[in-house]
C-alpha positions as a printed NumPy array, in Angstrom:
array([[-53.33 ,  -4.024, -32.921],
       [-53.907,  -2.213, -29.584],
       [-52.814,  -5.544, -27.616],
       [-49.297,  -5.503, -29.981],
       [-49.177,  -1.503, -28.889],
       [-49.64 ,  -2.309, -25.007],
       [-47.389,  -5.225, -25.019],
       [-44.513,  -3.161, -26.661],
       [-45.005,  -0.211, -24.403],
       [-44.868,  -2.553, -21.655],
       [-41.531,  -3.975, -22.564],
       [-40.425,  -0.535, -23.572],
       [-41.266,   0.823, -20.034],
       [-39.791,  -2.641, -18.418],
       [-36.606,  -1.81 , -19.925],
       [-36.503,   1.979, -19.176],
       [-37.203,   0.737, -15.719],
       [-40.132,   2.563, -14.603],
       [-41.564,   1.489, -11.614],
       [-44.753,  -1.007, -11.726],
       [-47.437,   1.622, -10.494],
       [-46.722,   4.183, -13.024],
       [-45.996,   1.241, -15.635],
       [-50.022,   0.246, -15.316],
       [-51.18 ,   3.621, -15.277],
       [-49.197,   4.404, -18.576],
       [-50.353,   1.039, -20.386],
       [-53.575,   1.859, -19.38 ],
       [-52.987,   5.525, -21.562],
       [-51.634,   4.155, -24.347],
       [-54.446,   0.886, -24.86 ],
       [-57.354,   3.968, -24.499],
       [-56.184,   6.299, -26.705],
       [-54.447,   3.275, -29.163],
       [-58.515,   2.214, -29.194],
       [-59.589,   5.411, -29.839],
       [-57.253,   5.85 , -32.473],
       [-58.186,   2.27 , -34.129],
       [-61.651,   2.696, -34.092],
       [-61.885,   6.262, -34.976],
       [-58.966,   7.062, -36.88 ],
       [-58.71 ,   5.146, -39.908],
       [-55.953,   3.082, -41.501],
       [-52.743,   4.602, -39.757],
       [-51.687,   4.999, -36.627],
       [-48.224,   5.845, -34.965],
       [-47.56 ,   5.473, -31.452],
       [-44.679,   6.709, -29.772],
       [-43.446,   7.039, -25.697],
       [-40.326,   9.46 , -24.766],
       [-38.842,  10.101, -21.327],
       [-37.778,  13.23 , -20.274],
       [-36.44 ,  12.709, -16.152],
       [-39.494,  11.834, -14.83 ],
       [-41.817,  13.154, -17.548],
       [-43.489,  10.136, -19.649],
       [-44.655,  11.662, -22.957],
       [-47.151,   9.18 , -24.688],
       [-48.049,  10.312, -28.033],
       [-50.363,   8.438, -30.679],
       [-51.517,   9.991, -33.722],
       [-53.624,   8.52 , -36.52 ],
       [-55.177,   9.29 , -39.752],
       [-58.655,  10.216, -39.006],
       [-60.307,  13.081, -41.051],
       [-63.062,  13.959, -38.122],
       [-62.091,  14.008, -34.116],
       [-63.742,  11.269, -32.247],
       [-66.459,  12.277, -30.272],
       [-65.149,  13.683, -26.755],
       [-67.383,  12.319, -24.014],
       [-67.579,  13.472, -20.551],
       [-67.103,  11.354, -17.368],
       [-70.662,  12.924, -16.712],
       [-72.439,  11.634, -20.051],
       [-70.554,   8.488, -20.101],
       [-73.522,   5.648, -18.44 ],
       [-71.682,   2.98 , -16.514],
       [-73.088,   0.202, -18.394],
       [-71.685,   1.498, -21.758],
       [-68.645,  -0.216, -23.003],
       [-67.726,   2.48 , -25.069],
       [-67.113,   6.241, -24.015],
       [-65.137,   6.416, -20.77 ],
       [-61.741,   6.075, -22.747],
       [-60.708,   9.619, -22.274],
       [-61.895,  10.215, -19.217],
       [-59.677,   7.642, -18.051],
       [-57.14 ,   9.332, -19.628],
       [-57.976,  12.806, -18.2  ],
       [-57.993,  11.387, -14.262],
       [-54.406,   9.373, -15.117],
       [-52.628,  11.721, -16.862],
       [-51.037,  14.989, -15.23 ],
       [-51.97 ,  16.578, -18.937],
       [-53.274,  16.089, -22.079],
       [-53.618,  18.158, -25.647],
       [-55.028,  17.207, -28.897],
       [-54.249,  18.299, -32.389],
       [-55.798,  17.844, -35.279],
       [-56.222,  18.749, -39.039],
       [-57.861,  17.805, -42.317],
       [-55.824,  14.89 , -42.293],
       [-54.47 ,  13.765, -39.062],
       [-55.362,  13.651, -35.552],
       [-52.396,  13.415, -32.43 ],
       [-53.506,  12.908, -28.853],
       [-50.325,  13.565, -26.422],
       [-50.548,  12.826, -22.645],
       [-47.932,  13.17 , -19.625],
       [-47.326,  11.289, -16.993],
       [-44.905,  12.096, -13.818],
       [-43.943,   9.386, -13.001],
       [-42.902,   8.652,  -9.107],
       [-39.604,   7.171, -10.172],
       [-37.829,   3.717, -11.308],
       [-38.164,   0.4  ,  -9.748],
       [-36.02 ,  -0.635,  -7.543],
       [-33.851,  -4.19 ,  -7.486],
       [-37.361,  -5.641,  -5.429],
       [-39.61 ,  -5.075,  -8.113],
       [-36.958,  -6.35 , -10.832]])
C-alpha cells in the first residue's frame, strides 16, 4: 500500500511540475507518513496532496484510535529500523501538525517548494 501511495504522489508531483529536489523530499514525507498510518492506523488510510502557490500540503489520515508513539531523534537508536520516520518528516517539512480524535488521526505536513522544474529537468 505504501509503495502505491509513493508512486501516486510521484506521478502527481511530476504532473504539477514540482522540481526534482522538492519532489524527492515530498515523496519521502509521503512515504514516512503513510508507513506510520499503515502500521499504527488500522484498516483505512486517506492521502491527499494539495498545492497552494509554492506550498505543498501533504495530509495522511488513518482510522487509528490511539496516537502512534512519537519518538524523538534523540531516542531512536541508529540500529533501529523503526522510530525515525517522524523525525525525518520534522526535518524535511516546514511545518507539521497532528489532529487526533477517538476514531481518526490526521497528520499534515507543509513543504515550501523552491520552484517548478525547468525544461532541462523534463
